[in-house]
C-alpha positions, -999 to 999 in steps of 0.1 A, spaced: 320 481 -740 303 452 -722 325 424 -711 311 391 -722 312 358 -704 329 331 -725 305 308 -742 304 272 -727 302 250 -758 309 213 -761 346 207 -756 354 206 -793 345 243 -798 372 256 -775 402 272 -792 424 258 -764 418 222 -773 441 197 -789 427 163 -799 402 150 -774 410 119 -753 395 87 -768 373 77 -739 338 92 -742 311 90 -716 276 103 -712 274 141 -708 281 154 -674 258 183 -665 273 210 -643 255 238 -624 275 269 -614 263 286 -582 278 321 -581 282 339 -615 309 364 -605 345 369 -617 359 335 -606 333 316 -626 340 338 -657 378 336 -654 384 300 -642 354 277 -642 337 284 -675 368 282 -697 380 252 -678 347 233 -683 349 241 -720 380 219 -721 361 189 -709 347 163 -732 310 156 -730 305 182 -703 280 210 -704 269 238 -680 232 232 -678 222 257 -650 232 289 -634 224 303 -600 232 337 -583 214 356 -556 218 388 -576 191 388 -604 210 413 -625 242 392 -624 223 361 -631 204 376 -661 237 389 -676 254 355 -672 224 337 -688 223 362 -717 261 360 -724 264 322 -721 231 312 -736 222 291 -706 185 294 -701 181 274 -668 185 299 -640 175 305 -605 183 327 -575 177 298 -552 204 271 -551 179 245 -538 161 246 -571 193 241 -591 213 214 -572 183 190 -572 178 190 -609 181 156 -627 203 170 -654 228 183 -629 255 159 -619 281 182 -605 280 216 -587 306 243 -587 303 267 -557 317 302 -563 298 322 -537 306 342 -505 321 320 -479 291 320 -456 271 301 -482 296 274 -490 284 249 -464 246 252 -470 250 249 -508 275 220 -505 253 201 -481 223 205 -504 243 193 -533 258 163 -514 223 153 -501 212 153 -538 241 130 -547 259 157 -567 297 160 -570 310 193 -556 339 217 -564 339 245 -538 359 277 -538 384 283 -510 383 288 -481 361 257 -478 340 271 -450 336 298 -423 355 277 -397 372 244 -391 342 225 -376 320 235 -405 347 224 -430 351 190 -412 314 183 -414 314 191 -451 342 167 -458 327 139 -437 293 143 -454 309 142 -489 329 111 -480 299 94 -465 279 102 -497 306 88 -519 307 118 -542 337 135 -557 347 166 -537 373 192 -545 386 225 -529 396 251 -555 432 257 -546 439 268 -581 476 275 -577 482 237 -573 480 236 -610 508 261 -618 533 240 -638 563 251 -617 544 243 -586 537 208 -598 573 202 -608 585 215 -574 562 190 -557 576 163 -579 612 172 -571 606 174 -533 588 140 -534 618 124 -551 641 137 -524 659 166 -542 653 190 -513 665 165 -487 653 171 -452 632 203 -451 645 231 -429 625 262 -439 594 271 -459 586 307 -467 560 324 -489 552 360 -496 520 372 -515 520 409 -521 493 428 -540 482 464 -545 444 465 -540 445 500 -527 413 511 -509 387 500 -534 356 482 -523 359 445 -520 322 437 -517 315 407 -495 352 401 -490 354 430 -466 325 418 -444 332 394 -416 297 380 -414 300 369 -451 337 360 -453 349 352 -418 385 363 -427 400 388 -452 435 384 -467 439 352 -447 412 332 -463 413 350 -496 450 348 -505 471 332 -478 449 301 -478 465 291 -511 500 295 -496 490 275 -465 479 248 -488 513 250 -506 531 246 -474 512 216 -461 512 200 -496 550 203 -499 562 200 -463 534 182 -444 511 194 -417 518 223 -394 522 215 -357 518 249 -342 519 286 -351 520 322 -338 505 349 -360 494 385 -364 468 401 -386 460 438 -391 434 459 -408 451 490 -421 421 503 -441 388 507 -423 368 521 -452 369 507 -487 351 524 -515 330 543 -490 319 512 -471 332 499 -438 357 470 -437 359 448 -406 385 423 -419 423 421 -421 442 432 -452 476 419 -439 485 387 -421 517 369 -412 524 334 -397 554 319 -380 549 281 -380 565 249 -370 558 217 -390 556 182 -376 588 174 -396 606 201 -375 608 225 -404 600 262 -398 576 283 -418 572 320 -425 541 332 -444 530 367 -452 503 382 -474 490 417 -480 465 436 -501 484 469 -494 518 465 -511 514 497 -531 529 496 -566 531 458 -567 501 454 -591 478 425 -585 467 390 -596 492 372 -618 515 402 -622 522 407 -584 546 389 -561 537 354 -553 569 338 -540 577 305 -523 612 293 -511 621 260 -495 655 253 -479 666 217 -472 696 196 -464 704 191 -500 697 226 -513 671 253 -521 641 257 -545 624 290 -553 591 292 -570 570 322 -583 537 320 -601 550 346 -625 576 322 -638 552 294 -646 577 272 -664 608 279 -643 622 273 -608 653 286 -592 675 259 -577 708 258 -557 726 228 -543 742 226 -509 776 244 -510 770 256 -545 775 291 -560 738 302 -556 705 298 -573 703 292 -611 672 287 -634 658 252 -636 634 248 -665 601 229 -660 599 199 -683 570 200 -708 554 170 -692 544 193 -663 531 222 -684 496 207 -685 477 186 -659 479 149 -669 453 141 -695 441 177 -700 437 187 -737 447 223 -731 473 236 -754 498 256 -732 510 276 -763 476 293 -766 465 321 -743 483 337 -713 500 309 -694 496 329 -661 459 325 -666 452 293 -686 468 269 -661 437 276 -639 416 258 -665 432 225 -656 414 226 -623 380 220 -639 395 192 -660 408 175 -629 373 177 -613 355 163 -643 381 136 -649 379 125 -613 341 122 -617 345 101 -649 371 78 -634 355 76 -600 387 85 -582 395 112 -555 399 148 -566 432 167 -561 430 188 -540 400 174 -520 378 187 -493 403 172 -468 429 196 -481 404 224 -475 398 212 -440 436 211 -432 439 247 -445 409 258 -425 424 245 -393 454 267 -399 432 297 -407 413 293 -375 445 288 -355 459 320 -371 429 341 -360 431 327 -325 468 335 -323 464 370 -337 438 377 -310 457 362 -281 493 369 -292 502 333 -283 513 301 -299 484 278 -309 486 240 -314 471 226 -346 448 195 -345 465 162 -352 439 147 -375 
């Protein structure tokens, strides 16, 4: 049975909607460049939540993928060339969901055309490339966003709130562990260095690097290792790492330990696999897993251990988003808040959260990790 892309109607047609916000503006036209799984699973349903927002054009370099996306969504404006899409007058914003190697060229074309840009992570192929993207976006005065989707997990948002109000105290340790079972299947462009630059590091650990710097602050230095344990995936060569680990020191003095693997056999994948973060501070400990979207674990200094800490309902949905958290799988639907944040930032002419700058900071850590893994030495992070 053919899997269909969700339709992209006006906001009122979505079953995930509650009452729409009262402020209405002219329709924002969005172009999606890259019609693969991320667009189907995250971007299209999220845009369907947004008042007066319409996907007006699709782009993909694969004609078959593009034709299927057009057929299933009813969007008739298509092209295999992003240059033809991002310059259209009815396109006001562009979502980039393509192989990493094409992020910068598409983003610059969109920025030059005055379009707002949401780009998948990692932001670029390397730190200098990411820096130029952010500088160009700022100079053009457009809204820019890096798709660190897990920032929108309710428990993650509540954890950030608790840390900001001082409940952790002085941070001692940050640790995260992302374990999935991807076996030896073909990962497409994600196993090709020329197209992706990094493997598990950019694909999955980039989210946890963003977690760390969002919650604790910037990393100061790190030492890392990365390893490719599977050389052939689905009959095709792989030249990228499928496991990576980082030992870090933050500017605050806190330590960090981050690990991520595609080869944790039996762990399942996606929302059903282990995605764990723990922070220890002078006042206590917080533990967060994406699988428990509305609960943290918390223990106070000198206490008996960790106990459940429910996430208040005010954190279940991104501020202002009309998504109903009681509808759909909550391990999936939180991702739709990302598109709402992007569109809302455009409407209100404010910075997006997370921005290209957040993508740049993560890219600096990615680059330093690969240098350290190659030299087996500590690497200092840039101070900017």
